[in-house]
Residue frames as qw, qx, qy, qz and C-alpha x, y, z in Angstrom:
[[0.138, 0.403, -0.168, -0.889, -123.25, 34.64, 19.85],
 [0.672, 0.479, 0.502, -0.260, -126.37, 34.19, 17.72],
 [0.480, -0.127, 0.593, 0.635, -125.11, 33.40, 14.20],
 [0.438, 0.806, 0.227, -0.327, -126.58, 36.17, 12.05],
 [0.767, 0.490, 0.166, 0.380, -125.09, 36.62, 8.57],
 [0.136, 0.919, -0.151, 0.338, -123.67, 40.05, 9.38],
 [0.565, -0.718, 0.397, -0.084, -121.91, 38.88, 12.54],
 [0.900, -0.031, 0.370, 0.226, -120.44, 35.83, 10.83],
 [0.626, 0.671, 0.092, 0.387, -119.18, 37.83, 7.84],
 [0.056, -0.916, 0.255, -0.306, -117.61, 40.50, 10.05],
 [0.729, -0.543, 0.415, -0.008, -116.05, 37.86, 12.32],
 [0.889, 0.232, 0.259, 0.297, -114.60, 36.04, 9.31],
 [0.400, 0.819, -0.083, 0.402, -112.99, 39.28, 8.11],
 [0.372, -0.831, 0.346, -0.224, -111.54, 39.94, 11.58],
 [0.878, -0.266, 0.381, 0.113, -110.08, 36.42, 11.77],
 [0.780, 0.480, 0.151, 0.371, -108.51, 36.73, 8.31],
 [0.143, 0.893, -0.184, 0.385, -106.97, 40.12, 9.16],
 [0.598, -0.693, 0.378, -0.136, -105.66, 38.82, 12.50],
 [0.920, -0.026, 0.327, 0.212, -104.12, 35.77, 10.85],
 [0.609, 0.683, 0.028, 0.403, -102.49, 37.91, 8.16],
 [0.129, -0.893, 0.292, -0.316, -100.99, 40.19, 10.80],
 [0.798, -0.479, 0.365, -0.007, -99.67, 37.17, 12.75],
 [0.842, 0.095, 0.378, 0.374, -97.85, 35.84, 9.66],
 [0.224, -0.579, 0.219, 0.753, -96.67, 39.31, 8.57],
 [0.335, 0.428, 0.670, 0.505, -98.79, 39.45, 5.44],
 [0.005, -0.339, -0.106, 0.935, -99.24, 43.17, 4.66],
 [0.291, 0.610, 0.732, 0.083, -102.76, 43.89, 3.43],
 [0.169, 0.415, 0.281, 0.849, -103.82, 46.81, 1.28],
 [0.369, -0.390, 0.120, -0.835, -106.66, 47.60, 3.71],
 [0.088, -0.035, -0.942, 0.322, -108.07, 45.81, 6.77],
 [0.385, -0.441, -0.470, -0.660, -111.55, 47.47, 6.81],
 [0.330, -0.227, -0.761, 0.510, -111.51, 47.45, 10.61],
 [0.093, 0.247, 0.304, -0.915, -113.18, 50.83, 11.11],
 [0.471, 0.115, -0.318, -0.815, -115.66, 50.79, 8.20],
 [0.470, -0.103, -0.863, -0.150, -116.51, 47.13, 8.87],
 [0.156, -0.284, -0.734, 0.597, -117.46, 47.90, 12.46],
 [0.265, 0.257, 0.088, -0.925, -119.60, 50.85, 11.30],
 [0.496, 0.050, -0.616, -0.610, -121.35, 48.70, 8.67],
 [0.371, -0.197, -0.896, 0.143, -122.12, 46.02, 11.29],
 [0.009, 0.319, 0.537, -0.781, -123.59, 48.60, 13.68],
 [0.375, 0.206, -0.207, -0.880, -125.71, 50.07, 10.87],
 [0.462, -0.053, -0.812, -0.353, -126.99, 46.64, 9.90],
 [0.255, -0.289, -0.837, 0.389, -128.04, 45.89, 13.47],
 [0.120, 0.341, 0.319, -0.876, -129.76, 49.25, 13.90],
 [0.422, 0.161, -0.418, -0.788, -131.59, 49.09, 10.57],
 [0.415, -0.130, -0.888, -0.149, -132.73, 45.54, 11.28],
 [0.121, -0.331, -0.719, 0.599, -134.03, 46.57, 14.70],
 [0.242, 0.399, 0.120, -0.876, -135.95, 49.44, 13.06],
 [0.627, 0.416, 0.657, -0.040, -137.33, 47.06, 10.36],
 [0.355, 0.821, -0.212, -0.393, -135.61, 49.07, 7.64],
 [0.861, -0.078, 0.474, 0.164, -134.56, 45.97, 5.76],
 [0.661, 0.710, 0.061, 0.235, -133.50, 47.63, 2.48],
 [0.011, 0.884, -0.394, 0.252, -130.92, 49.72, 4.32],
 [0.710, -0.469, 0.521, -0.072, -129.94, 46.68, 6.43],
 [0.897, 0.264, 0.310, 0.170, -129.34, 44.61, 3.28],
 [0.428, 0.853, -0.158, 0.254, -127.22, 47.42, 1.85],
 [0.305, -0.769, 0.528, -0.194, -125.01, 47.34, 4.96],
 [0.864, -0.148, 0.481, -0.001, -124.85, 43.53, 4.68],
 [0.786, 0.576, 0.088, 0.204, -123.66, 43.78, 1.07],
 [0.107, 0.887, -0.377, 0.243, -120.92, 46.16, 2.21],
 [0.612, -0.537, 0.567, -0.123, -119.76, 43.65, 4.83],
 [0.906, 0.186, 0.371, 0.088, -119.74, 40.89, 2.22],
 [0.557, 0.795, -0.097, 0.220, -117.73, 43.12, -0.15],
 [0.188, -0.829, 0.491, -0.191, -115.16, 43.91, 2.56],
 [0.783, -0.283, 0.554, -0.024, -114.69, 40.20, 3.30],
 [0.846, 0.460, 0.229, 0.143, -114.30, 39.38, -0.40],
 [0.314, 0.887, -0.266, 0.210, -111.66, 42.08, -0.83],
 [0.428, -0.680, 0.579, -0.137, -109.66, 40.79, 2.14],
 [0.881, 0.001, 0.472, 0.028, -109.82, 37.20, 0.81],
 [0.730, 0.646, 0.085, 0.206, -108.64, 38.25, -2.66],
 [0.049, 0.904, -0.375, 0.201, -105.91, 40.48, -1.23],
 [0.625, -0.501, 0.596, -0.057, -104.54, 37.64, 0.92],
 [0.892, 0.266, 0.356, 0.081, -104.70, 35.29, -2.06],
 [0.529, 0.809, -0.128, 0.222, -102.55, 37.66, -4.10],
 [0.188, -0.837, 0.475, -0.198, -100.03, 38.19, -1.26],
 [0.653, -0.376, 0.654, -0.063, -99.45, 34.49, -0.54],
 [0.863, 0.487, -0.013, -0.137, -99.35, 33.33, -4.16],
 [0.627, 0.579, -0.475, 0.216, -96.25, 31.19, -4.73],
 [0.104, -0.489, 0.706, -0.501, -95.57, 30.67, -1.00],
 [0.618, -0.129, -0.751, -0.192, -96.43, 27.04, -0.23],
 [0.289, -0.135, -0.736, 0.597, -96.06, 27.45, 3.54],
 [0.222, 0.158, 0.259, -0.927, -98.46, 30.39, 3.77],
 [0.556, 0.004, -0.490, -0.671, -100.90, 28.78, 1.36],
 [0.522, -0.167, -0.833, 0.078, -101.09, 25.75, 3.64],
 [0.118, -0.188, -0.583, 0.781, -101.63, 27.99, 6.69],
 [0.321, 0.229, 0.078, -0.915, -104.40, 30.01, 5.02],
 [0.232, -0.064, -0.845, -0.479, -106.09, 27.12, 3.16],
 [0.208, -0.469, -0.848, 0.130, -108.71, 26.23, 5.79],
 [0.023, -0.548, -0.362, 0.754, -109.49, 29.81, 7.00],
 [0.182, 0.270, -0.387, -0.863, -109.92, 31.04, 3.42],
 [0.243, -0.196, -0.881, -0.355, -112.17, 28.10, 2.54],
 [0.165, -0.532, -0.741, 0.374, -114.29, 28.78, 5.62],
 [0.023, 0.490, 0.098, -0.866, -114.45, 32.51, 4.92],
 [0.203, 0.087, -0.614, -0.758, -115.59, 31.87, 1.34],
 [0.224, -0.384, -0.891, -0.088, -118.34, 29.59, 2.59],
 [0.104, -0.588, -0.514, 0.616, -119.52, 32.32, 4.98],
 [0.068, 0.384, -0.202, -0.899, -119.41, 34.94, 2.24],
 [0.254, 0.036, -0.715, -0.651, -121.29, 32.86, -0.34],
 [0.094, -0.333, -0.931, 0.119, -123.93, 31.22, 1.85],
 [0.323, -0.322, -0.207, -0.866, -127.52, 32.47, 1.89],
 [0.351, -0.122, 0.673, -0.640, -129.97, 32.07, 4.74],
 [0.795, 0.220, 0.136, -0.549, -132.51, 30.36, 2.44],
 [0.465, 0.458, -0.730, -0.204, -130.08, 27.83, 1.01],
 [0.955, -0.200, -0.025, -0.219, -130.50, 24.12, 1.59],
 [0.834, 0.239, -0.364, 0.338, -127.78, 21.87, 2.92],
 [0.672, -0.434, -0.280, 0.531, -125.00, 22.43, 5.45],
 [0.118, 0.900, 0.003, 0.420, -124.15, 25.97, 6.51],
 [0.498, 0.125, -0.481, 0.711, -121.51, 27.57, 8.71],
 [0.411, -0.815, -0.320, -0.255, -122.98, 28.79, 12.00],
 [0.552, -0.800, 0.181, 0.148, -119.74, 29.10, 13.95],
 [0.499, 0.761, -0.409, 0.071, -116.25, 29.85, 12.66],
 [0.137, -0.571, 0.770, -0.249, -114.39, 28.21, 15.56],
 [0.444, 0.018, 0.881, -0.164, -116.66, 25.11, 15.35],
 [0.364, 0.225, -0.482, -0.764, -117.86, 24.60, 11.76],
 [0.215, -0.124, -0.962, -0.111, -119.52, 21.30, 12.72],
 [0.212, 0.274, 0.565, -0.748, -122.27, 23.16, 14.61],
 [0.036, -0.346, -0.796, -0.496, -125.77, 22.51, 13.22],
 [0.358, -0.115, 0.102, -0.921, -129.09, 24.34, 13.42],
 [0.114, -0.240, -0.961, 0.080, -131.68, 22.22, 15.24],
 [0.372, -0.345, -0.231, -0.830, -135.33, 23.27, 14.95],
 [0.005, 0.054, 0.854, -0.518, -137.16, 22.76, 18.25],
 [0.239, -0.475, -0.686, -0.496, -140.60, 24.05, 17.28],
 [0.346, -0.619, -0.563, 0.424, -141.03, 25.95, 20.55],
 [0.122, 0.922, 0.255, 0.264, -142.20, 29.56, 20.60],
 [0.383, -0.903, 0.149, 0.121, -139.69, 30.80, 23.18],
 [0.287, -0.600, 0.660, 0.350, -136.74, 29.04, 21.54],
 [0.833, 0.449, 0.026, -0.322, -137.44, 27.90, 17.97],
 [0.780, 0.490, -0.347, 0.175, -133.82, 26.95, 17.20],
 [0.645, -0.679, 0.313, 0.155, -130.73, 25.66, 18.99],
 [0.546, 0.722, -0.424, 0.019, -127.21, 25.49, 17.59],
 [0.423, -0.539, 0.719, -0.117, -125.05, 22.49, 18.36],
 [0.316, 0.161, -0.899, -0.258, -125.42, 18.75, 17.82],
 [0.771, -0.279, -0.180, -0.544, -128.44, 16.54, 18.44],
 [0.019, 0.314, -0.880, 0.355, -128.12, 14.25, 21.47],
 [0.708, -0.268, -0.540, -0.369, -130.24, 11.20, 22.30],
 [0.149, -0.341, 0.693, -0.617, -131.00, 10.68, 26.03],
 [0.692, -0.236, -0.604, -0.316, -132.71, 7.56, 27.42],
 [0.259, -0.379, 0.631, -0.625, -133.81, 6.90, 31.01],
 [0.064, -0.157, -0.982, 0.083, -135.43, 3.85, 32.67],
 [0.326, -0.498, -0.525, -0.608, -139.21, 3.85, 32.57],
 [0.646, -0.684, -0.334, -0.053, -139.51, 3.29, 36.34],
 [0.034, -0.855, 0.355, -0.377, -137.60, 5.49, 38.75],
 [0.696, 0.073, -0.620, 0.353, -134.78, 3.78, 40.62],
 [0.575, -0.684, -0.376, 0.246, -134.30, 4.16, 44.38],
 [0.512, -0.320, 0.012, 0.797, -131.37, 6.51, 43.86],
 [0.185, 0.628, -0.011, -0.755, -133.19, 8.71, 41.33],
 [0.751, 0.612, 0.203, -0.142, -133.91, 8.95, 37.62],
 [0.514, -0.453, 0.521, 0.509, -130.61, 7.78, 36.12],
 [0.494, 0.647, -0.344, -0.468, -129.47, 8.21, 32.51],
 [0.891, -0.016, 0.453, 0.011, -129.40, 4.77, 30.88],
 [0.670, 0.205, 0.434, 0.566, -127.90, 5.81, 27.54],
 [0.121, 0.897, 0.018, -0.424, -126.70, 8.99, 25.86],
 [0.651, 0.079, 0.490, 0.575, -125.18, 9.53, 22.42],
 [0.109, 0.623, -0.147, -0.761, -124.36, 12.47, 20.15],
 [0.629, 0.450, 0.620, 0.131, -125.98, 12.22, 16.70],
 [0.102, -0.490, 0.281, 0.819, -124.14, 14.44, 14.18],
 [0.069, 0.133, 0.753, 0.640, -125.74, 15.35, 10.89],
 [0.395, 0.120, 0.236, -0.880, -129.03, 16.56, 12.43],
 [0.151, -0.120, -0.925, -0.328, -130.94, 13.33, 11.63],
 [0.588, -0.370, -0.260, -0.671, -134.70, 12.94, 11.94],
 [0.452, -0.426, 0.611, -0.491, -135.53, 11.71, 15.44],
 [0.916, 0.052, 0.233, -0.322, -137.30, 8.59, 14.21],
 [0.811, 0.500, -0.295, 0.072, -134.31, 7.59, 12.07],
 [0.022, 0.671, -0.648, 0.360, -132.00, 7.35, 15.08],
 [0.811, -0.304, 0.350, -0.356, -133.57, 4.27, 16.70],
 [0.927, 0.315, -0.201, 0.020, -131.81, 1.89, 14.28],
 [0.528, 0.452, -0.508, 0.509, -128.46, 2.80, 15.87],
 [0.280, -0.536, 0.418, -0.677, -129.54, 3.88, 19.38],
 [0.886, -0.254, 0.069, -0.381, -131.45, 0.70, 20.36],
 [0.923, 0.134, -0.290, 0.213, -128.62, -1.80, 19.55],
 [0.330, 0.499, -0.447, 0.665, -126.06, 0.48, 21.23],
 [0.500, -0.503, 0.274, -0.650, -128.27, 0.77, 24.31],
 [0.968, -0.159, -0.052, -0.186, -128.68, -3.01, 24.58],
 [0.759, 0.322, -0.389, 0.411, -124.93, -3.56, 24.20],
 [0.077, 0.535, -0.432, 0.722, -124.25, -1.13, 27.03],
 [0.597, -0.385, 0.330, -0.622, -126.87, -2.29, 29.55],
 [0.062, 0.237, -0.970, 0.008, -126.47, -5.97, 28.63],
 [0.351, 0.318, 0.798, -0.372, -130.18, -6.68, 28.44],
 [0.109, 0.367, 0.713, 0.587, -133.02, -6.73, 25.92],
 [0.209, 0.054, 0.151, -0.965, -135.38, -3.76, 25.78],
 [0.191, 0.387, 0.894, -0.123, -138.94, -4.89, 26.41],
 [0.164, 0.834, 0.512, 0.126, -140.69, -1.61, 25.58],
 [0.357, -0.068, 0.015, 0.932, -139.66, 1.92, 24.60],
 [0.070, 0.865, 0.477, -0.141, -141.82, 5.02, 25.16],
 [0.452, 0.012, 0.214, 0.866, -140.63, 7.85, 22.90],
 [0.117, 0.478, 0.127, -0.861, -141.59, 11.39, 21.97],
 [0.621, 0.629, 0.384, -0.267, -144.09, 12.22, 19.22],
 [0.233, 0.798, -0.418, -0.365, -141.15, 13.25, 17.03],
 [0.263, -0.324, 0.894, 0.162, -140.27, 9.56, 16.60],
 [0.741, 0.417, 0.398, -0.344, -143.29, 8.79, 14.41],
 [0.744, 0.645, -0.162, -0.058, -142.24, 6.98, 11.27],
 [0.397, -0.707, 0.581, 0.062, -139.24, 5.45, 13.03],
 [0.723, 0.442, -0.519, -0.116, -136.84, 2.94, 11.54],
 [0.553, -0.513, 0.606, -0.251, -136.33, 0.78, 14.61],
 [0.030, 0.260, -0.946, -0.190, -135.03, -2.77, 14.00],
 [0.549, -0.138, -0.599, -0.566, -137.69, -5.17, 12.73],
 [0.479, -0.239, -0.810, 0.239, -137.82, -7.07, 16.03],
 [0.148, -0.329, -0.483, 0.798, -138.80, -3.83, 17.83],
 [0.085, -0.305, -0.467, -0.826, -141.45, -2.53, 15.41],
 [0.521, -0.584, -0.464, -0.415, -144.26, -3.24, 17.88],
 [0.628, -0.423, -0.441, 0.482, -142.28, -2.41, 21.02],
 [0.227, 0.021, -0.026, 0.973, -142.03, 1.33, 20.27],
 [0.057, -0.773, -0.631, 0.029, -144.82, 3.57, 21.56],
 [0.242, 0.292, 0.054, 0.924, -144.95, 7.26, 20.64],
 [0.064, 0.327, 0.492, -0.804, -146.67, 10.00, 22.63],
 [0.474, 0.329, -0.019, -0.817, -150.27, 10.41, 21.51],
 [0.262, 0.106, -0.891, -0.354, -150.52, 6.90, 20.07],
 [0.681, -0.091, 0.185, -0.703, -153.99, 5.27, 20.25],
 [0.895, 0.143, -0.352, -0.235, -153.59, 1.83, 18.72],
 [0.788, 0.071, -0.551, 0.266, -152.17, -1.15, 20.67],
 [0.014, 0.445, -0.464, 0.766, -152.28, 0.89, 23.89],
 [0.573, -0.412, -0.708, 0.033, -153.39, -1.11, 26.93],
 [0.426, -0.876, -0.125, -0.190, -154.23, 0.45, 30.34],
 [0.771, -0.462, 0.082, 0.431, -150.80, -0.54, 31.64],
 [0.561, 0.240, 0.248, 0.753, -149.05, 1.09, 28.67],
 [0.052, -0.842, -0.257, -0.470, -151.19, 4.20, 29.20],
 [0.595, -0.797, -0.016, 0.101, -149.85, 4.46, 32.73],
 [0.743, -0.205, 0.226, 0.596, -146.31, 3.93, 31.48],
 [0.400, 0.575, 0.302, 0.647, -146.70, 6.60, 28.79],
 [0.260, -0.940, -0.134, -0.176, -147.38, 9.16, 31.52],
 [0.700, -0.581, 0.170, 0.380, -143.85, 8.47, 32.77],
 [0.692, 0.440, 0.209, 0.532, -142.33, 9.55, 29.42],
 [0.052, 0.922, 0.010, 0.383, -142.20, 13.17, 30.54],
 [0.714, -0.667, 0.089, 0.192, -139.78, 12.18, 33.34],
 [0.761, 0.121, 0.176, 0.613, -136.91, 12.42, 30.82],
 [0.205, 0.845, 0.149, 0.471, -137.46, 16.18, 30.35],
 [0.437, -0.885, 0.148, -0.060, -136.17, 17.23, 33.83],
 [0.835, -0.247, 0.293, 0.395, -133.15, 14.96, 33.29],
 [0.571, 0.520, 0.246, 0.587, -132.32, 16.78, 30.04],
 [0.096, -0.938, -0.048, -0.331, -132.75, 20.11, 31.84],
 [0.666, -0.696, 0.228, 0.139, -130.31, 19.08, 34.60],
 [0.805, 0.064, 0.304, 0.505, -127.81, 17.83, 32.01],
 [0.379, 0.711, 0.192, 0.560, -127.92, 21.19, 30.24],
 [0.200, -0.905, 0.017, -0.374, -127.94, 23.55, 33.20],
 [0.618, -0.713, 0.317, -0.093, -125.79, 21.74, 35.78],
 [0.809, -0.214, 0.482, 0.259, -123.56, 19.36, 33.82],
 [0.107, -0.611, 0.436, 0.652, -122.27, 21.49, 30.91],
 [0.497, 0.304, 0.756, 0.300, -124.25, 19.96, 28.07],
 [0.274, 0.890, 0.305, -0.201, -125.64, 23.36, 27.06],
 [0.244, 0.912, -0.321, -0.076, -122.20, 24.75, 26.14],
 [0.964, -0.021, 0.094, 0.249, -119.51, 22.35, 24.90],
 [0.094, -0.907, 0.364, 0.189, -115.87, 23.44, 25.23],
 [0.628, -0.221, 0.684, 0.298, -114.42, 20.34, 23.51],
 [0.241, 0.542, -0.420, -0.686, -113.48, 20.62, 19.84],
 [0.307, 0.215, -0.791, -0.484, -114.84, 18.79, 16.78],
 [0.765, -0.172, -0.367, -0.501, -117.39, 15.96, 16.53],
 [0.651, -0.037, -0.692, 0.311, -115.36, 13.75, 18.87],
 [0.069, 0.094, -0.471, 0.874, -115.59, 16.50, 21.48],
 [0.574, -0.180, -0.114, -0.791, -119.37, 16.61, 21.06],
 [0.810, -0.127, -0.551, -0.156, -119.64, 12.86, 21.69],
 [0.502, 0.022, -0.635, 0.587, -117.28, 13.01, 24.70],
 [0.147, -0.193, 0.275, -0.930, -119.10, 15.98, 26.23],
 [0.707, -0.231, -0.267, -0.613, -122.48, 14.21, 26.06],
 [0.795, -0.116, -0.584, 0.114, -121.11, 11.07, 27.75],
 [0.359, 0.088, -0.525, 0.766, -119.27, 13.03, 30.46],
 [0.358, -0.271, 0.084, -0.890, -122.38, 15.09, 31.23],
 [0.818, -0.237, -0.355, -0.385, -124.43, 11.91, 31.71],
 [0.706, -0.014, -0.588, 0.394, -121.69, 10.32, 33.84],
 [0.103, 0.201, -0.398, 0.889, -121.51, 13.41, 36.06],
 [0.578, -0.284, -0.083, -0.761, -125.29, 13.42, 36.47],
 [0.859, -0.176, -0.465, -0.123, -125.37, 9.73, 37.44],
 [0.554, 0.067, -0.559, 0.613, -122.47, 10.10, 39.89],
 [0.163, -0.306, 0.239, -0.907, -124.24, 13.03, 41.51],
 [0.769, -0.287, -0.195, -0.537, -127.34, 10.89, 42.12],
 [0.826, -0.043, -0.527, 0.196, -125.17, 8.06, 43.46],
 [0.311, 0.207, -0.487, 0.790, -123.36, 10.37, 45.88],
 [0.440, -0.321, 0.107, -0.832, -126.68, 11.75, 47.15],
 [0.873, -0.200, -0.331, -0.298, -128.01, 8.21, 47.62],
 [0.708, 0.055, -0.546, 0.445, -124.83, 7.10, 49.44],
 [0.007, 0.326, -0.363, 0.873, -125.09, 10.18, 51.67],
 [0.685, -0.308, -0.022, -0.660, -128.63, 9.21, 52.68],
 [0.893, -0.062, -0.446, 0.006, -127.53, 5.58, 53.22],
 [0.467, 0.215, -0.541, 0.666, -124.67, 6.71, 55.47],
 [0.301, -0.347, 0.251, -0.852, -127.04, 8.84, 57.53],
 [0.846, -0.230, -0.205, -0.434, -129.38, 5.88, 57.95],
 [0.801, 0.054, -0.522, 0.287, -126.49, 3.63, 59.04],
 [0.215, 0.279, -0.472, 0.808, -125.22, 6.19, 61.57],
 [0.538, -0.335, 0.086, -0.769, -128.73, 6.67, 62.94],
 [0.907, -0.151, -0.346, -0.189, -129.11, 2.90, 63.35],
 [0.650, 0.138, -0.539, 0.517, -125.75, 2.69, 65.18],
 [0.026, -0.321, 0.369, -0.872, -126.70, 5.51, 67.56],
 [0.647, -0.390, -0.302, -0.581, -130.07, 4.00, 68.49],
 [0.775, -0.275, -0.536, 0.192, -128.76, 1.46, 71.14],
 [0.376, 0.042, -0.381, 0.844, -126.80, 4.21, 72.92],
 [0.302, -0.338, -0.062, -0.889, -129.92, 6.36, 73.10],
 [0.762, -0.369, -0.433, -0.308, -131.88, 3.50, 74.67],
 [0.683, -0.142, -0.516, 0.496, -129.16, 2.88, 77.32],
 [0.123, 0.176, -0.236, 0.948, -129.06, 6.54, 78.28],
 [0.519, -0.377, -0.218, -0.736, -132.83, 6.65, 78.65]]
């Protein structure tokens, strides 16, 4: 669900009402019917570009959520068990109620996964994605079995792309057990903070200085990582993560890369088996002839 303010506020109210009903906390009013009507009005007014009326409906939704939060606070006052149960949901609901779309800093984009971040892509068809930033590295030259994933890592906190090389490069070398001779990266890595020993081994797309004919040919291979990312998202469950919290984000990225690499290995072994069987059948064909 795209995280608009109206949807988040209405969802927070629904979660609070559902939790109160589960723990037998009787509320003065749940605002189920009028909240649904206000949400529908907000969506219709926004679609019609009647933003004053849409903002009025949004203020109503925010008021309903605030009333539910205050009502629950009054009902559970003095009950330590219920206060512990409602502590995190109320804190999350207050953040959703008070946040503004123009505010700086962390925001809540998903109530069941508050760690979700807004990542600006700069593309016209999809300017934003919601999740966690993931670094994907592939070998510069294609292997016989295919374009394998050499390293993958989740990067929480939505860091600048160029500021991830300080941690990604040492982790990559520890995993592959070799020293990286040259890295070809996207244009978003300009102004990187790679380790000092690698300052002149990093080449960004569009770079003109220190580019030899061989490096020019290698830079054309940088786009080979894009299909790999597409396969990881569409076929190996990186687009939608069903594992909870930041640890789940890191595990999902690694498992997606492992599944992708195993798929290439199985395809390569299948071709190798066919070649072996064809070679074993060849003498029998010659005898029959």
